[in-house]
N, C-alpha and C positions, 0 to 999 in steps of 0.2 A: 503493499499500499503505499503510496507517496505520501511525502510529508507536507508540511507547509512552508511556503517561502519565508524566508527572513525578510523584515523591513528595514532592520538597524542591527547593525553589531557594537558590542563593547566587549570590554573585558578582556584583555590578554591575559593567559596563563598556560600552564602545562609546558614551558620551554623545553625542550629537549636538544640534544645534539649527537650525532653520531658519526664517529671517525671514519672518513672514506678511505678504505683498504685496497681498492682495486679500481683504476679509472679505464678509460677507452671504450671497447664494445661492450664490456659484460662488467660494468661498475658494482662496486660491492661496499658495505658499510658494518661497522660493529655494530653491536647492540646499542640502541638509543640510553643516554643516561640523561634524568633530569637535572635542570638548573632551576632551584628554587628561586622565587623573588621576582617574578617578571614584573617589570614597571610600564615599558613601551616598546614597541615596534614600529619603525615608520621608514617604509619601503618605498621608492620612486621607481618606476619602469625605466630600464635603461634601452635606447635604440633611438633609430631617426627615422624620419620620413625623407625619402630621395623622391624628387620630383624631375623629371624629364620634360621639357617643353619643346613642342614643334607644332607647326602650323598656328602658333599663336595661341597654343592651349596647353594644358597639362595633357601632354600626349601618353605618357607612361606613369605610373607611381609605384613606388615600392616601401614598404616598412620592414626595418630589423629589430628582432628581439635578442637583446643582448643581456636578458636576465631583469636584475633587480640590485638597487644598491640604497642602503641607509643605515640608520642607528638602530641599535638594539640597547635597552637601558635596563638594567638590572639592579636589585639591591645591592647585591655582590657577587661577582663572578668566584665559583667555589674553586679552591685548590687544586682539585681534580680536573678542572676544565681548563685551567692554567697550565697544567702540565700536557694534557692530551693534545689540546689545540695549538696553543703557541710554545711548546716545549720546554715550559719554565722545569727545573729539577729541584730535588730537596737533596739537602747535604745531608751525608751519612752522617757524622756524629753531632752536630747542630741542630740538624732537624729544621734546617732555615730553607725558604723557597728561594730559587735563585732566576734570574731572567738573564739569558745571552743574546746581545744584538746579532749574533752568526746564526742562529737557529730560525730556520723558515716555517712559518705557519703550517699546519695541516689542513687538506681540505675536508669538509665534512657536511653533512644535512644538517639543516636546521628544522625541528618539528614544532609545531606550537598550536594552540586551541585559541579562537575567539569567537565568544560567546554570541547568541544572537536572539531574536526574542522570540524565536520559532524553534530554531535547531542550533546548535552548536558546530563552528566550522572547524575541520582539523586541516592543518596544512602542513607541507613538507617542501623545502627548498633543497635541491639535491645537490648542488654544487657550490658550497660556499666556502670562501674567505674571509677572515676577518682581521681588524687591526687589533693590536692588543688593548685590552682595557686602560682607561685613565685612572689617575689617582683622584680623589677629591677628598677634603676634609674642610671641616667648618667649626669654629669655637661655638659651643652651647651659651645659649641666654636665657631667658626666661622660660624656653621648651627646650628639649631637645629634639632636632629636626635632623632624620636621617640622610645622609648623603650616598647618592648612587654612583655606579660606575657606568659607562656606555662605550660600546666600540662600533665601528663602522663594518657592517656587512656587505659582501657583494655576493650575489647569487648568479653564477654564470650557466649557461646551456651545457647539459653533458655531450658527449660526443654523437648521441643519438637525437639530441636537440630537445631534450625533456628539460624544463626548468623548475617547475612544480607541480605538485598534485594539490588538490583541495576536495574534500568530501564535498557531497551535494544532500541536498533534503532526501533524495532518493538512495544514498548509499547502504549499503547491507549492513547489518548488525555485525556482521563478521569483521569487515572492515575497520568500522568505527571502534569496536572491542579491541583489536590488535594494532591500533594505529601507533602506540607507542612502543611495541613490542619489537619492532623492525621496521626499515624502512620502506615504504610502501614502492612497488615497482610496478604494479598494474598486473592485469591476468595473465597467468601463466599462458604459453603459446601450446 
């Protein structure tokens, strides 16, 4: 039975990442890991319209899809994500986390949920890279105001062109219940 269409969406939650273990024609990812403390996600489409003029008109036009780019704001990125994505290390004896400028970040899938007035939507961006999160702090005054962390996320197409997957009002209960168990790749061939 078909569900009801959303009129609005709100409330980002259930952010997960899954490190990409293989690219190319057969991409693969590790099991998604939860990132608690989702604050906001703002992604803009990346691509251009190309217009070719002839006979005094737009004779032909095309648009490119280069994925999405924008900011992910979290209460705080967990140390495990810093290690898995950005290659931070923990020292043996002091147990201090260290960042190294020569370590390249790993590609990952970003999974998340945005609630709707009728149904919740689950998303997966397949091929993400991200800048390391910033460091924020501020002094307390009358109240304690939490400081957040942000990173810039770029989601590029996979080799097969896939950029994103999103559930619909008609998605099966099996797909919805298993969304954060593994990266959704579509129907089996």
